[in-house]
Every structure is written in structure tokens, then in C-alpha cells.
C-alpha positions in Angstrom: 4.6 13.7 -14.1 4.1 15.9 -11.0 1.5 15.3 -8.6 -1.2 18.0 -8.6 -0.5 20.3 -5.5 -3.5 20.7 -3.3 -3.1 24.4 -2.9 -1.8 26.8 -5.9 -1.7 30.3 -4.4 -0.8 33.3 -6.7 1.2 35.9 -5.0 4.4 36.3 -3.1 3.9 39.3 -0.7 3.5 38.8 3.2 -0.1 37.2 2.7 0.7 34.5 0.3 4.1 33.2 1.9 2.5 33.5 5.2 -0.4 31.4 3.7 1.9 29.0 1.9 3.7 28.4 5.6 0.4 28.0 7.6 -1.1 25.6 4.7 2.3 23.6 4.4 2.4 23.1 7.9 -1.0 21.9 8.0 -0.1 18.9 5.4 -1.5 20.6 2.2 1.1 20.5 -1.0 1.6 24.2 -2.0 2.9 25.5 -5.1 3.4 29.3 -4.8 3.6 31.3 -8.2 5.2 34.9 -7.9 5.5 37.3 -11.0 8.6 38.6 -9.8 10.9 38.3 -6.8 8.9 37.4 -3.6 7.8 40.5 -1.8 8.2 42.6 -4.7 5.3 44.4 -4.8 3.5 46.3 -2.0 5.4 44.2 0.7 8.5 45.6 -0.3 7.3 49.1 0.8 6.1 49.4 4.6 8.2 50.7 7.1 7.6 47.5 8.9 5.7 48.9 11.9 3.1 46.6 14.0 0.7 49.2 14.6 -1.9 49.3 17.6 -3.4 52.6 17.8 -4.4 52.5 13.9 -7.3 50.0 14.9 -10.9 51.5 13.8 -12.9 49.3 16.1 -13.0 47.1 19.5 -12.9 44.0 16.9 -10.3 44.8 14.6 -8.2 46.0 17.9 -8.8 42.4 19.4 -7.3 41.0 16.2 -4.5 43.2 16.1 -3.3 42.8 19.4 -3.6 38.8 19.2 -1.4 39.0 16.1 0.5 41.5 17.5 1.5 39.0 20.7 2.7 36.8 18.4 5.1 38.7 16.7 8.0 38.9 19.3 8.3 34.9 19.1 7.7 34.5 15.2 11.5 34.9 14.4 12.0 31.9 16.3 9.2 29.9 14.8 10.2 30.9 11.4 13.9 30.5 12.0 15.0 33.9 11.2 16.0 37.5 13.2 13.2 39.4 12.2 15.0 42.6 14.1 12.0 43.2 15.9 12.2 46.4 18.3 9.7 48.3 20.5 10.3 51.9 19.5 7.0 52.8 20.1 5.0 55.3 18.3 4.0 59.3 18.6 1.0 60.5 17.1 1.2 64.0 16.5 -1.6 66.5 17.7 -2.2 69.7 16.0 -6.1 70.5 17.1 -8.3 70.1 20.2 -10.7 67.9 18.3 -7.8 65.3 17.2 -6.7 65.3 20.9 -10.2 64.5 22.0 -10.3 61.5 19.2 -7.0 60.4 20.5 -7.9 60.4 24.1 -10.5 58.0 23.3 -8.0 55.7 21.6 -5.2 55.9 24.4 -8.0 54.9 27.0 -9.2 52.1 25.3 -5.4 50.7 24.6 -5.0 51.4 28.5 -8.0 49.4 29.5 -6.1 46.5 27.5 -3.0 47.1 29.3 -1.0 48.5 26.4 1.0 51.5 27.5 -0.3 54.6 26.1 -0.6 58.2 27.3 -1.0 61.5 25.9 1.5 63.9 26.1 2.1 67.7 26.2 4.1 69.8 23.7 6.9 69.9 26.6 6.7 66.4 26.8 7.0 65.7 23.2 10.1 68.2 23.0 11.7 66.2 25.5 11.0 62.8 23.7 12.0 64.1 20.2 14.8 66.8 20.7 15.0 67.0 16.8 11.5 67.5 16.1 9.9 71.3 15.8 6.9 71.3 18.1 4.8 74.4 17.2 1.8 74.4 16.2 1.4 70.7 17.7 -0.5 70.5 21.2 1.2 67.5 22.0 1.2 63.8 20.7 -0.6 60.3 21.2 2.4 57.7 22.6 1.3 54.4 22.2 3.4 50.8 22.4 4.4 49.8 18.9 6.7 47.3 17.6 8.7 47.2 14.4 10.7 44.6 12.4 12.4 44.1 9.0 9.6 43.5 6.4 12.1 41.8 4.1 13.0 39.0 6.5 9.2 38.8 7.3 8.7 38.0 3.8 11.8 35.7 4.1 11.4 34.0 7.0 7.7 33.1 5.9 8.8 31.7 2.2 12.0 29.8 3.8 9.7 28.3 6.8 6.9 27.3 4.1 9.9 25.5 1.9 10.8 23.6 4.8 7.3 21.8 5.0 7.5 21.2 1.4 6.2 24.2 -0.1 7.2 25.0 -3.8 7.9 28.8 -4.7 8.2 29.7 -8.5 9.5 33.1 -9.2 9.1 35.1 -12.3 5.8 32.8 -13.0 3.6 35.6 -14.0 -0.3 34.6 -14.4 -2.0 35.3 -17.4 -5.0 33.5 -17.4 -7.1 30.3 -15.8 -8.7 27.3 -17.4 -12.1 26.9 -16.0 -14.4 23.9 -16.3 -18.0 24.6 -14.5 -17.7 26.2 -11.5 -13.8 25.3 -10.8 -10.5 26.5 -11.8 -9.1 23.3 -13.6 -5.6 25.3 -14.1 -3.7 28.2 -13.7 -1.7 29.5 -16.7 1.6 31.4 -16.4 3.8 32.8 -19.4 5.7 29.4 -19.1 3.5 26.8 -18.0 0.1 25.4 -17.0 -0.4 24.3 -13.3 -3.5 22.6 -11.8 -4.4 22.5 -8.2 -7.4 21.7 -6.3 -7.6 24.9 -4.8 -6.4 28.2 -6.2 -5.7 30.9 -3.8 -5.8 34.6 -5.1 -3.1 36.7 -2.5 -1.9 39.5 -4.9 -2.9 42.7 -3.0 -3.3 45.6 -5.3 -3.6 43.2 -8.6 -6.6 41.1 -7.0 -9.2 43.0 -9.5 -7.1 42.3 -12.5 -6.7 38.5 -11.6 -10.1 38.1 -10.5 -11.3 39.6 -13.8 -9.1 36.6 -15.9 -11.4 34.4 -13.8 -14.5 36.4 -15.2 -14.8 38.1 -11.4 -15.3 41.8 -11.2 -13.8 42.5 -7.5 -13.7 45.9 -6.0 -9.7 46.1 -5.2 -8.9 49.6 -5.0 -5.4 51.2 -4.4 -3.3 54.5 -4.5 0.2 55.4 -5.3 2.2 55.6 -2.5 6.1 56.6 -2.4 8.5 56.6 0.4 12.5 57.7 0.9 15.5 56.3 2.8 18.1 58.6 4.1 21.8 57.9 4.8 22.9 56.5 8.0 23.0 58.9 11.0 23.5 58.7 14.6 20.6 58.3 16.5 18.2 61.5 15.9 14.9 59.8 16.6 13.7 58.0 19.6 10.1 56.6 18.4 8.5 56.3 14.9 6.5 59.5 14.5 3.2 60.1 12.4 0.9 62.5 11.3 -3.1 62.1 12.0 -5.1 61.4 9.0 -2.6 58.7 7.4 -5.1 56.5 6.6 -7.7 59.4 5.4 -4.6 60.2 2.5 -3.9 56.6 1.7 -7.7 56.1 0.6 -8.3 59.5 -0.7 -8.3 60.6 -4.2 -5.9 63.7 -3.9 -2.6 64.2 -4.1 -1.0 64.3 -0.4 1.9 64.3 2.1 1.1 62.6 5.7 4.3 62.1 6.8 5.7 59.1 9.1 9.1 58.8 9.6 11.3 56.3 11.7 15.0 55.4 12.5 16.0 52.0 11.5 18.5 50.3 13.9 21.5 50.4 11.1 20.6 54.8 11.5 19.1 55.3 8.2 15.8 57.5 8.2 12.3 55.6 6.3 10.0 58.5 5.6 6.6 58.2 3.7 4.0 58.5 2.6 3.3 60.5 -0.7 0.3 59.6 -1.8 -1.6 60.1 -5.3 -4.2 58.4 -6.9 -3.2 56.2 -10.0 -5.4 54.6 -12.6 -2.7 51.3 -13.0 -0.7 50.3 -10.7 3.0 51.7 -11.2 5.9 50.9 -9.0 8.0 53.8 -10.4 8.3 57.4 -8.4 6.8 60.0 -9.5 8.8 63.6 -10.1 6.8 65.3 -7.1 7.1 62.8 -4.4 10.7 62.8 -3.4 10.8 66.4 -3.5 7.5 66.6 -1.4 8.2 64.2 1.4 12.1 65.8 1.8 9.9 69.5 2.0 7.7 67.7 5.2 11.2 66.4 6.9 12.7 69.8 6.6 9.7 71.4 7.6 9.2 69.3 10.9 12.8 68.6 11.8 14.9 71.7 10.2 18.1 70.2 11.8 17.9 67.3 9.1 17.7 69.5 6.2 21.1 68.6 5.1 20.6 64.7 5.3 21.2 63.2 1.7 18.4 60.5 0.5 19.7 57.2 -0.8 17.0 55.7 -1.8 13.1 56.2 -3.1 10.3 53.8 -4.0 6.7 53.6 -4.9 3.8 50.6 -4.6 0.4 50.6 -4.4 -1.4 50.7 -1.4 -4.6 48.5 -1.9 -7.7 48.5 -0.1 -11.2 47.4 -0.3 -14.5 49.2 -0.1 -14.9 49.3 3.6 -11.2 49.1 4.3 -11.4 45.6 5.6 -9.5 42.4 4.6 -11.4 40.2 2.0 -10.7 36.7 3.1 -12.8 34.0 1.7 -14.6 32.1 -1.4 -15.3 34.2 -4.3 -18.9 33.6 -5.6 -19.2 31.5 -8.8 -16.3 28.9 -8.0 -15.9 26.1 -5.5 -12.2 26.3 -5.3 -11.3 30.0 -5.9 -10.3 31.8 -2.7 -8.8 35.2 -2.1 -6.9 36.8 0.8 -6.3 40.4 -0.2 -6.6 43.9 1.4 -5.0 43.3 4.8 -5.3 46.2 7.0 -2.4 46.7 9.6 -1.1 43.8 8.0 2.0 42.8 9.8 0.0 42.3 13.2 -2.6 40.8 11.4 -1.0 38.5 9.1 -0.2 36.1 11.7 -3.6 35.4 13.1 -5.3 35.7 9.1 -3.2 33.4 7.8 -3.5 30.7 10.1 -7.5 31.0 10.1 -7.7 31.4 6.4 -5.5 28.0 6.0 -7.9 26.6 8.4 -11.0 27.2 6.4 -9.2 25.7 3.5 -7.9 22.9 4.9 -11.0 21.6 7.1 -13.6 23.1 4.4 -15.5 25.0 7.6 -15.9 28.6 8.0 -14.1 30.2 10.9 -15.9 32.7 12.8 -13.1 34.9 13.0 -12.9 35.7 9.3 -16.9 36.4 8.9 -16.6 40.0 9.0 -14.0 39.6 6.0 -16.2 37.0 3.8 -15.7 38.6 0.2 -19.1 37.7 -0.7 -20.1 41.3 1.1 -19.2 42.9 -2.0 -21.6 41.0 -4.4 -25.2 41.2 -4.5 -27.2 38.1 -3.9 -27.6 37.0 -7.3 -23.9 36.6 -7.9 -23.3 34.9 -4.7 
């Protein structure tokens, strides 16, 4: 008979595999359950950006920078080439209000010795010759790294297994067994698995899984789509994005807020066609790819004949206040959640370590206090 693991993690995306690694490295026995294949949900969809300028508050910027500084050496730690590069990011500015806003953000980065500057239209055209710059005042440049998101997932997963973690693929969770204020077993379509702690790291599916334990968790999401082109000679020198990306992702209207970059293999990855959906759906829509193609032609007329070879869709999850939810869920002594990672790639190395420490040491971590999920529940529930 198999020993009961210390931790059962539900979810094999960025958060789940990073937590599996940190917990197993810390000495816990870990079993991770993934409904499909590792990184097959939202974690399969991002461009691989390690965003910095998108940090809304001073506190979150501190968190982002702490994680960002880990990324250059993370591949060596995990034993995988993460394809870490430093293309930098250009946020296109179309009016004076946006210019003033990003001047403040650039100043904030400069005060932390992060390379950043405002560039005018002429400098923008020199930086990106293929970009149609009329209609833009210029752009905000910020230092930014990029990695391969598939290798980010694979690296954490393989490293977790080296420390003894067990990963079960195609292990969809259909329910929980409860006794008093404890989850006593996780029920999959094939088996029953007991663990001393159950950790939900399922992103957009957090509300659905929490409901199976009798908890109404307010996870929200929109449906986001992206496309990949054929391989091209070098046509872009930076990752380029429009302002208002997160407003679009978190909004309810159908919209396209273009973000585009060129991978070292020459392909272009363009996102984000966004719309609200009532259920998680991984299918591309009839309008998403054409809308993204129109946006590319509008901003990069010389790329109008480029062939698109792949498209995909994924939910983009977020909590009501757009901050992560990391901590113990109310009503249970052993049910933990880690979801809603905002700016996931640069923050996960730090947040996963802190969450693992809080579980292993049974102590609250001050850094995680702003992300306690109990903030979404009234005092009678907590």
C-alpha cells in the first residue's frame, strides 16, 4: 500500500509545478494531479514575457523585481535551457494622457536602476522599421526578458521529480471526500488519493474545483486568443504592445489589444483577442484570428502577406482585485489555494517559494499577507 503523500497538488500549470518543486525540495512528499498534460491550460498560452513595467504598485514592482532577478539563473537551477533572452519591451503611446502615465512608470523603473526611457516617434521608427508609427507619439521602452513558457513548465516539473515528486497526467479531479474541517481524499476519475494537505493550483478552474469542496471562490476569467506565424528573417527588435492590455483582458467587451514579439526561431507570436465567456473554452473563435491578423496588417503593413501557422485560445484568470490568491481557504484546515498569478513568470519563483514555506513551516509569510484568499470571504465564513 502506498504511503499517503504530504501534499496533493491539483493542477500542472506554472503554479502547480513550481509549488511541487519547492515543496519537494523542502522535503515534502508530493503528488501532483493534472487533468490533461502538464502546462496544457493557461500556461500553454503566454508569450513568455517577464513583464516589469506592468506592475501597478510599488509593492508589486518589488515582488516582480525579486522574481525577475531569479530568472537568469533559474534554468541552471532547474537543469534546463529556458531560452532566456532580453529583447526589451516597447509600449506604444497614442495620446498625452498615456504619455504622462508612462513617464511616471519609466521614472519609477529608473529609480530602481532598471533601464527604461520614453522615446519619441522618430526614435520609435528607428527602433522598429517595420512598425507604422503615424498615430503614435512614441513609446515607453523598458528592460524586459523573455523565456520559453513550455520549458518553464517542463523545467519545474522535471526538477520536482528529481526531488521525489510524483506527477499523474490525465488525472481529472471530480470531487473531494471531507470529514469535519478536513479534506480527507481527492477523487479523480480513476482513483482516490489521500494527502495531509490539498493544494489547488488550477487557475481559471479554481472556482469549479473549490465548489466541489463547498466553497464559493470568486475566480474570474476572459477568453484570450493568440496566433503564431511562419518563421521569418528578423523583422522585430523588441516585444511591442499597446496600452490598455490588462483593461481589455479584465473587461467584458470583445476587443483586440495587440502584443507582438519575434521568437529566436523567427516566428511571430501575436496576441490578444479577448472576449468574455461563461465557461472555460480552449477553442479558437471565428473572429479571433482574423481580428489579430487585421491588427498586424494595420500596425505592420509590410507583414500583410505573412502566413499564420497556428492559433490557440486559453482562459486568462484573475481575482476580483486582480492580485493573486495564495493561502488557506476558509472552512478547512488543510485546503490551500495558489491561483490568479498576475505577471506570472517573474513572480512565480518567489511566490512558490513563499507558499511552500508557509505550508511546510505552518507559519504565515509576511510577503503573502496581501494575497490571503480570506479577503474574498466575510468574517462569518472565515
